[in-house]
C-alpha positions, 0 to 999 in steps of 0.5 A: 174463277172462270177467268182464271181457269180460262186463262190457264186453259188458254195457256195450256193450249198455247203451250201445246201449240208453241211447244211443238213449234219450238220443238220442231225448230230446235230439233238438231239437223241430220248429219250429212252422209260422210264421203267414203274414204277411197281404198288405196289403188293397187298396182296392176297385174303383171303383163303377159307378152304376146309377140314376137314369140319367145326364141323366134327370129325376126325378119329385119331390124324393124320389130313390133313388140306386143303384149296383152293389156294388164287390168287397171294399168294406165301405162307400160314400161319396156326394156330390151337388152342383149343379156337376160339380166338386163344389166345395160338395156339398149331400150329402156322406155317408160310411160308407153300408153299402148300395148306395143312398141315398134323398134326401128333403129336401136338393134343390130343384125345377127344378135339375140335380144331379151325383152320384158314389160311392166305395168303402172297406175296410180297405185304403183308398178307391177313386177316385170314380166318374164323375159322372152328372147328374139333373134335378129337375122344376118344382114341381107345386103345381097351385095357381092364385092369382087376383083375385076381386071376390066380396067386393065389392072385389078380393082374392087367392084361391088354388084347386086346378088343378081349381077346388076348394078356393077360399080367400081370402088377403087381406081389407082394404077396399083393392084387392089384385090381380095375384098372382104365385106364386113357383116354389117355391110359398111366396110370392105377390107382388101389387098393393095400394093399401091405402096410398093408391097401388098398391104391391107386397106379398109374402105367404106362400101361406097369406096370412100375413106380408103385407109391403110391398116398394115405397114410392113416391108413384106407382104400382108394380104388375104383379109377377112372380117370377124363376124362382129366387125371388131377384128380382121384375120389376115396372112403375112410373111413378115416372119419368113413364111406365110402365117395367119395373123389377127388385128383390131379393125383399126390395124392395132394389136397385130398378133401372130396365130400360127407358126409353121415353116410351111405356108398357112393361108385363106383364113375365115371366121366361124359365124360365132367368132370363136374359130377360124378355118384356114388352109395350110401346106404344113404336111406337104400339100394343102389341107383344111384346118380349124383353130380357136380364134386365139390360135390354139387347138389347130386341128386338121379336118381334111386328109387326101392327096388333093389340094384343099384350101380357100375355105368359107363357113356357112352362116349357120355354122354347120358347113364349110365350103372349100376348093379342092384341086390337083397340085398343078392347079389345072382344074379344081372344084367347089366342095362342101363338108361338115365342120368336122371334115366328114361328108365331103361333096363336090358341088361344081364338078367341072373340068375347069377352075372353080374356086373361091366360094362365098356364102349368101347371108341366108346360107341358101346360095354360094358364089364362086369364080370359074374360068369355064367360059374362057376367062374368070367370071362370077357365078352363083349356085344353090348350096347343093350345087344346082342352078349354076348361073353366071353373074358377070360377063366381061372379056377380062377377069372377074374373081374373088367374090365376097357376099353379104 
């Protein structure tokens, strides 16, 4: 009995010991804390543009476009276009790591550009920012092309706007004259009678690649570039009287714009390319007219008993300079007026022949030729007529300046 009870008690004790031991060994291990499933990233905020500010004009063709950082973005995309709908971007750049992009060679002078930016990260791409517009300036070449007789016959020269670095571009026994520099500064159109009669030629501004554009048994001359460089307006007497014509820059598609029995001459484009100003003798003496670029809506803007001709449009499109003189040509002066013909003002006021005005690219100065020193030389002055300064100094004639 004692032994049985002892064994039972022992069994119970051992069980109490063993059971907890087995209980601990068989307890399920605690499940690991689950790794949180990441919430999908969202696209970053729309960037905000910084510089250049909207509707501003930049100083040259190197432009740093800047925008503010967009939270959580890893890169940016940039578009620059000439239309606000961005149908054909001239710059379409993706994966920009910084908040700026420097434009160095993709844009042109005297053009309006729209630009916008978006931001991207692993979660997607934001919408485009609102677009801003910046304008590029007129090309600041500070070069003046002109005609000179210093080598015995008329040739085309070019010089700096301060009169320095005068370089001869043409060299032949014929007469080369009436140069016109293109707005981008790469080409010059001019007259030449090297083929027996006056025709229009084009060349690079270093004098290379001289190419004939017109080919008629009569005279073609007085060429002037359109602002975009795609067309040339000129004078021709191929139909019996001097009239205004226009052609493509390669000489194709020569089209008559005026049709009068009296002479039309000295055409020049408006800065926006929509109009042409010119001189006409259709009323008996020379007056200034303006017409649309297709020849329509020919409107007289001067009306006096003097001769008004050789007009030139200011770069901002608000003024026209021109030559006014007497019928004999014994004297003339450079005048300026509003584009509607009002507020006619004498700028040179000299008892000499001051004529053939041309504007500096920024519109602050005017170059012209004058014989006030005994022979024709090139002068410049402020646009209000002040500070008239001689640029050339030769015993032969220097005349017909064109400034870009």
